[in-house]
One Martini backbone bead per residue (centre of mass of N, CA, C, O) as a GRO file, in nm:
protein
  289
    1MET     BB    1  -2.006  -1.653   2.144
    2SER     BB    2  -1.873  -1.702   1.863
    3VAL     BB    3  -1.621  -1.867   1.714
    4TRP     BB    4  -1.534  -1.638   1.518
    5LEU     BB    5  -1.500  -1.413   1.736
    6THR     BB    6  -1.286  -1.566   1.894
    7MET     BB    7  -1.084  -1.572   1.660
    8LEU     BB    8  -1.064  -1.266   1.624
    9LYS     BB    9  -0.953  -1.201   1.906
   10LYS     BB   10  -0.697  -1.370   1.874
   11ASP     BB   11  -0.583  -1.214   1.628
   12ILE     BB   12  -0.565  -0.939   1.768
   13ARG     BB   13  -0.372  -1.022   1.991
   14MET     BB   14  -0.142  -1.117   1.789
   15LEU     BB   15  -0.122  -0.807   1.650
   16LYS     BB   16  -0.076  -0.579   1.862
   17ASN     BB   17   0.235  -0.555   1.864
   18GLN     BB   18   0.254  -0.471   1.567
   19TRP     BB   19   0.093  -0.212   1.590
   20PHE     BB   20   0.276  -0.072   1.800
   21GLY     BB   21   0.526  -0.082   1.623
   22PHE     BB   22   0.433   0.085   1.385
   23MET     BB   23   0.330   0.340   1.545
   24GLY     BB   24   0.579   0.392   1.721
   25ALA     BB   25   0.782   0.442   1.495
   26ALA     BB   26   0.634   0.674   1.359
   27ILE     BB   27   0.630   0.867   1.606
   28VAL     BB   28   0.931   0.884   1.666
   29VAL     BB   29   1.033   0.981   1.388
   30THR     BB   30   0.852   1.231   1.367
   31GLY     BB   31   0.944   1.370   1.628
   32ALA     BB   32   1.241   1.398   1.543
   33VAL     BB   33   1.193   1.570   1.286
   34LEU     BB   34   1.041   1.806   1.423
   35ALA     BB   35   1.267   1.878   1.617
   36ALA     BB   36   1.481   1.936   1.401
   37HIS     BB   37   1.318   2.159   1.262
   38SER     BB   38   1.297   2.357   1.512
   39LEU     BB   39   1.633   2.359   1.534
   40GLY     BB   40   1.775   2.343   1.244
   41ILE     BB   41   1.863   2.058   1.163
   42LEU     BB   42   1.986   2.027   0.900
   43ASN     BB   43   1.764   1.904   0.644
   44ALA     BB   44   1.452   1.907   0.750
   45ASP     BB   45   1.266   1.940   0.509
   46ARG     BB   46   1.358   1.697   0.345
   47THR     BB   47   1.316   1.484   0.566
   48ALA     BB   48   1.013   1.528   0.601
   49VAL     BB   49   0.933   1.437   0.318
   50ILE     BB   50   1.052   1.152   0.327
   51ILE     BB   51   0.894   1.050   0.575
   52GLY     BB   52   0.613   1.112   0.459
   53LEU     BB   53   0.642   0.915   0.217
   54ILE     BB   54   0.689   0.664   0.386
   55LEU     BB   55   0.423   0.667   0.537
   56THR     BB   56   0.252   0.645   0.286
   57GLY     BB   57   0.382   0.382   0.157
   58SER     BB   58   0.335   0.181   0.404
   59LEU     BB   59   0.036   0.093   0.339
   60VAL     BB   60   0.120  -0.143   0.134
   61VAL     BB   61   0.256  -0.335   0.387
   62VAL     BB   62   0.083  -0.364   0.644
   63PHE     BB   63  -0.128  -0.575   0.564
   64PRO     BB   64   0.052  -0.807   0.458
   65ALA     BB   65   0.217  -0.842   0.722
   66GLN     BB   66  -0.024  -0.941   0.895
   67VAL     BB   67  -0.122  -1.179   0.727
   68PHE     BB   68   0.145  -1.338   0.721
   69LYS     BB   69   0.176  -1.371   1.023
   70GLY     BB   70  -0.092  -1.520   1.078
   71MET     BB   71  -0.055  -1.756   0.876
   72ASN     BB   72   0.226  -1.860   0.964
   73LYS     BB   73   0.157  -1.918   1.263
   74GLU     BB   74  -0.081  -2.110   1.213
   75VAL     BB   75   0.053  -2.333   1.023
   76LYS     BB   76   0.287  -2.400   1.231
   77GLY     BB   77   0.120  -2.419   1.536
   78ALA     BB   78  -0.232  -2.468   1.467
   79ALA     BB   79  -0.357  -2.658   1.245
   80ALA     BB   80  -0.477  -2.890   1.422
   81LEU     BB   81  -0.691  -2.707   1.572
   82TRP     BB   82  -0.892  -2.655   1.335
   83LEU     BB   83  -1.042  -2.939   1.357
   84GLN     BB   84  -1.196  -2.838   1.640
   85THR     BB   85  -1.346  -2.648   1.445
   86PRO     BB   86  -1.650  -2.530   1.267
   87GLN     BB   87  -1.449  -2.398   1.059
   88SER     BB   88  -1.364  -2.267   0.779
   89GLY     BB   89  -1.125  -2.141   0.573
   90TRP     BB   90  -1.279  -1.877   0.527
   91ALA     BB   91  -1.315  -1.797   0.824
   92MET     BB   92  -1.017  -1.792   0.896
   93PHE     BB   93  -0.926  -1.591   0.678
   94GLY     BB   94  -1.127  -1.366   0.754
   95SER     BB   95  -1.004  -1.309   1.031
   96LYS     BB   96  -0.731  -1.211   0.927
   97LEU     BB   97  -0.841  -0.975   0.755
   98VAL     BB   98  -0.997  -0.815   0.971
   99SER     BB   99  -0.766  -0.771   1.173
  100SER     BB  100  -0.579  -0.628   0.964
  101LEU     BB  101  -0.775  -0.396   0.906
  102ILE     BB  102  -0.784  -0.271   1.181
  103GLY     BB  103  -0.481  -0.206   1.194
  104SER     BB  104  -0.468  -0.036   0.933
  105LEU     BB  105  -0.668   0.189   1.018
  106LEU     BB  106  -0.507   0.285   1.258
  107TYR     BB  107  -0.252   0.352   1.093
  108PHE     BB  108  -0.383   0.550   0.904
  109ILE     BB  109  -0.456   0.767   1.111
  110VAL     BB  110  -0.173   0.814   1.225
  111SER     BB  111  -0.008   0.858   0.953
  112TYR     BB  112  -0.178   1.094   0.851
  113GLY     BB  113  -0.118   1.291   1.079
  114LEU     BB  114   0.194   1.279   1.054
  115ALA     BB  115   0.224   1.365   0.759
  116LEU     BB  116   0.087   1.641   0.790
  117ALA     BB  117   0.285   1.752   0.998
  118LEU     BB  118   0.526   1.742   0.809
  119PHE     BB  119   0.418   1.901   0.557
  120HIS     BB  120   0.342   2.167   0.726
  121SER     BB  121   0.661   2.218   0.800
  122VAL     BB  122   0.701   2.278   0.493
  123ASN     BB  123   0.895   2.439   0.237
  124PHE     BB  124   0.873   2.353  -0.090
  125ALA     BB  125   1.050   2.582  -0.223
  126HIS     BB  126   1.315   2.458  -0.048
  127VAL     BB  127   1.335   2.155  -0.154
  128LEU     BB  128   1.331   2.175  -0.448
  129PRO     BB  129   1.529   2.158  -0.699
  130PRO     BB  130   1.646   2.268  -0.964
  131ILE     BB  131   1.598   2.153  -1.306
  132HIS     BB  132   1.738   2.360  -1.472
  133TYR     BB  133   2.027   2.341  -1.683
  134GLN     BB  134   2.363   2.473  -1.734
  135THR     BB  135   2.642   2.403  -1.945
  136HIS     BB  136   2.992   2.446  -1.880
  137ILE     BB  137   3.321   2.488  -2.003
  138HIS     BB  138   3.615   2.439  -1.779
  139GLY     BB  139   3.919   2.323  -1.825
  140GLY     BB  140   3.781   2.033  -1.922
  141GLY     BB  141   3.534   2.076  -1.752
  142PHE     BB  142   3.231   2.066  -1.560
  143THR     BB  143   2.976   2.325  -1.514
  144SER     BB  144   2.692   2.382  -1.316
  145THR     BB  145   2.408   2.596  -1.371
  146THR     BB  146   2.134   2.762  -1.271
  147ASN     BB  147   1.790   2.880  -1.378
  148GLY     BB  148   1.579   2.766  -1.211
  149ALA     BB  149   1.265   2.706  -1.163
  150PRO     BB  150   1.015   2.590  -1.311
  151THR     BB  151   0.698   2.688  -1.349
  152ASN     BB  152   0.555   2.416  -1.227
  153LEU     BB  153   0.772   2.475  -0.955
  154SER     BB  154   0.697   2.718  -0.828
  155PRO     BB  155   0.632   2.874  -0.537
  156ALA     BB  156   0.336   2.944  -0.605
  157VAL     BB  157   0.247   2.658  -0.684
  158LEU     BB  158   0.331   2.516  -0.422
  159SER     BB  159   0.141   2.679  -0.242
  160VAL     BB  160  -0.123   2.570  -0.370
  161LEU     BB  161  -0.070   2.264  -0.331
  162ALA     BB  162  -0.048   2.269  -0.018
  163THR     BB  163  -0.368   2.296   0.022
  164GLN     BB  164  -0.400   1.976  -0.097
  165ILE     BB  165  -0.266   1.769   0.090
  166PRO     BB  166  -0.493   1.627   0.252
  167ARG     BB  167  -0.633   1.509  -0.002
  168LEU     BB  168  -0.398   1.367  -0.138
  169GLU     BB  169  -0.318   1.192   0.107
  170PHE     BB  170  -0.579   1.034   0.136
  171PHE     BB  171  -0.594   0.909  -0.151
  172ALA     BB  172  -0.318   0.772  -0.151
  173MET     BB  173  -0.362   0.593   0.106
  174ALA     BB  174  -0.616   0.448   0.010
  175PHE     BB  175  -0.487   0.319  -0.238
  176LEU     BB  176  -0.255   0.166  -0.085
  177LEU     BB  177  -0.438  -0.006   0.088
  178CYS     BB  178  -0.582  -0.154  -0.143
  179ALA     BB  179  -0.319  -0.268  -0.262
  180GLY     BB  180  -0.244  -0.431  -0.006
  181ILE     BB  181  -0.490  -0.620  -0.012
  182TYR     BB  182  -0.433  -0.739  -0.288
  183LEU     BB  183  -0.147  -0.845  -0.222
  184ALA     BB  184  -0.220  -1.026   0.021
  185LEU     BB  185  -0.391  -1.234  -0.136
  186TRP     BB  186  -0.158  -1.337  -0.312
  187ILE     BB  187   0.032  -1.421  -0.082
  188ALA     BB  188  -0.163  -1.624   0.049
  189LEU     BB  189  -0.185  -1.808  -0.197
  190ILE     BB  190   0.111  -1.880  -0.220
  191HIS     BB  191   0.154  -1.992   0.064
  192MET     BB  192  -0.069  -2.220   0.052
  193SER     BB  193   0.020  -2.360  -0.211
  194VAL     BB  194   0.301  -2.452  -0.121
  195ARG     BB  195   0.198  -2.616   0.127
  196ALA     BB  196  -0.008  -2.810  -0.021
  197VAL     BB  197   0.251  -2.935  -0.215
  198LYS     BB  198   0.504  -3.018  -0.047
  199ASN     BB  199   0.472  -3.334  -0.033
  200GLN     BB  200   0.473  -3.382  -0.347
  201LEU     BB  201   0.726  -3.171  -0.446
  202LYS     BB  202   0.897  -3.068  -0.230
  203HIS     BB  203   1.161  -2.876  -0.358
  204PHE     BB  204   0.929  -2.778  -0.599
  205SER     BB  205   0.702  -2.585  -0.472
  206TRP     BB  206   0.802  -2.304  -0.588
  207VAL     BB  207   0.670  -2.330  -0.868
  208VAL     BB  208   0.387  -2.255  -0.782
  209GLY     BB  209   0.453  -1.970  -0.687
  210LEU     BB  210   0.563  -1.872  -0.959
  211GLY     BB  211   0.299  -1.918  -1.119
  212ILE     BB  212   0.130  -1.711  -0.957
  213VAL     BB  213   0.301  -1.467  -1.019
  214LEU     BB  214   0.249  -1.476  -1.325
  215ILE     BB  215  -0.052  -1.443  -1.307
  216ALA     BB  216  -0.052  -1.166  -1.142
  217THR     BB  217   0.111  -1.025  -1.373
  218TRP     BB  218   0.103  -1.129  -1.669
  219GLY     BB  219  -0.188  -1.226  -1.679
  220VAL     BB  220  -0.350  -0.977  -1.576
  221GLY     BB  221  -0.204  -0.771  -1.752
  222GLY     BB  222  -0.279  -0.898  -2.023
  223LEU     BB  223  -0.588  -0.879  -1.990
  224LYS     BB  224  -0.596  -0.558  -1.952
  225SER     BB  225  -0.483  -0.523  -2.269
  226THR     BB  226  -0.745  -0.603  -2.386
  227ALA     BB  227  -1.034  -0.556  -2.564
  228LEU     BB  228  -1.224  -0.716  -2.381
  229TYR     BB  229  -1.171  -0.563  -2.122
  230ALA     BB  230  -1.251  -0.280  -2.226
  231GLN     BB  231  -1.545  -0.365  -2.294
  232ALA     BB  232  -1.629  -0.493  -2.005
  233PHE     BB  233  -1.464  -0.255  -1.800
  234GLY     BB  234  -1.489   0.039  -1.966
  235TRP     BB  235  -1.669   0.177  -1.729
  236GLY     BB  236  -1.740   0.443  -1.532
  237ARG     BB  237  -1.639   0.733  -1.553
  238VAL     BB  238  -1.406   0.921  -1.336
  239ALA     BB  239  -1.321   1.242  -1.251
  240LEU     BB  240  -1.061   1.325  -1.047
  241LEU     BB  241  -1.006   1.634  -1.090
  242ARG     BB  242  -1.300   1.718  -0.974
  243LEU     BB  243  -1.203   1.703  -0.666
  244PHE     BB  244  -1.091   1.978  -0.746
  245PRO     BB  245  -1.029   2.280  -0.787
  246PRO     BB  246  -0.997   2.457  -1.075
  247HIS     BB  247  -0.707   2.595  -1.004
  248VAL     BB  248  -0.573   2.290  -0.964
  249ARG     BB  249  -0.601   2.108  -1.217
  250ALA     BB  250  -0.365   2.219  -1.394
  251LEU     BB  251  -0.139   2.150  -1.183
  252LEU     BB  252  -0.206   1.823  -1.182
  253GLY     BB  253  -0.122   1.780  -1.458
  254GLY     BB  254   0.065   1.470  -1.473
  255TYR     BB  255   0.030   1.389  -1.140
  256TRP     BB  256  -0.277   1.306  -1.192
  257PRO     BB  257  -0.532   1.124  -1.250
  258GLU     BB  258  -0.795   1.198  -1.454
  259SER     BB  259  -0.915   0.893  -1.448
  260ILE     BB  260  -1.165   0.641  -1.380
  261PHE     BB  261  -1.297   0.297  -1.365
  262MET     BB  262  -1.542   0.106  -1.230
  263GLY     BB  263  -1.488  -0.158  -1.385
  264HIS     BB  264  -1.206  -0.206  -1.259
  265PHE     BB  265  -1.312  -0.254  -0.974
  266VAL     BB  266  -1.487  -0.498  -1.039
  267PHE     BB  267  -1.257  -0.676  -1.128
  268ASP     BB  268  -1.095  -0.670  -0.862
  269ILE     BB  269  -1.319  -0.792  -0.691
  270ILE     BB  270  -1.328  -1.061  -0.837
  271VAL     BB  271  -1.041  -1.140  -0.776
  272VAL     BB  272  -1.064  -1.129  -0.467
  273LEU     BB  273  -1.282  -1.347  -0.441
  274LEU     BB  274  -1.118  -1.573  -0.573
  275LEU     BB  275  -0.880  -1.567  -0.374
  276PHE     BB  276  -1.046  -1.629  -0.125
  277ALA     BB  277  -1.167  -1.898  -0.215
  278VAL     BB  278  -0.904  -2.055  -0.278
  279THR     BB  279  -0.765  -2.018  -0.003
  280GLY     BB  280  -0.981  -2.159   0.167
  281LEU     BB  281  -0.947  -2.436   0.030
  282LEU     BB  282  -0.642  -2.469   0.099
  283ILE     BB  283  -0.674  -2.472   0.402
  284ASP     BB  284  -0.846  -2.726   0.414
  285ARG     BB  285  -0.639  -2.909   0.275
  286TYR     BB  286  -0.405  -2.867   0.475
  287VAL     BB  287  -0.552  -2.969   0.734
  288GLU     BB  288  -0.628  -3.253   0.627
  289VAL     BB  289  -0.320  -3.334   0.564
   0.00000   0.00000   0.00000
């Protein structure tokens, strides 16, 4: 077995408890909500929606949490051992990313099933409160009375949208997982950059981390708003709404992105490769120092 595969197996063993923690917590909470729903305890419909949304949103933090744990434990306790292996910083970092991806995909499968179980137990027409209100003044105070749900959130519309929940849930979770991978690479770069300059800058090493945060937010965001970016990467338009049946497209208007550009994905992949390359170099520098 190659040294890299041995390293990967070690990283998987290190993260297994975290995987069981993530999935175990999700299963326990979902089971409790479904039990409360079947017994009619409290406002179970609304609780099921909230927990389902939390399960969906958690995909954006699961991958970064695993990468940070692996990197932090490695640089604190085993950095010197890296010198005894013929692996580069890129190989070491790649092992962390692959092991974290395995755990994230397992969590994706579990949380997707749990979220669908929660959403399918809900009558959405009873969950969302009426949005239109009429205000009357009585005795110097204000009393609000409802006019009923607006047309775009009527029970009939919600019933139609409910049929698209599996597809919407899958796309949303896949997007959040990709966003988590992108976020994790920036976090890893910040983490290793601060450690690489800690001996030189002492208590001011955080300035380097702040600088990278500004590059990740203001810098990349500013670049994406330029005409040059639009010209270089604004190609390959894909109509997302066409992924749904015709009678659903009008209902999703305003709630779902109309289209995406493949050029934007190419740009993000370039950024990811650059982050991977620079972080691997910083790992080598940290170990050598």
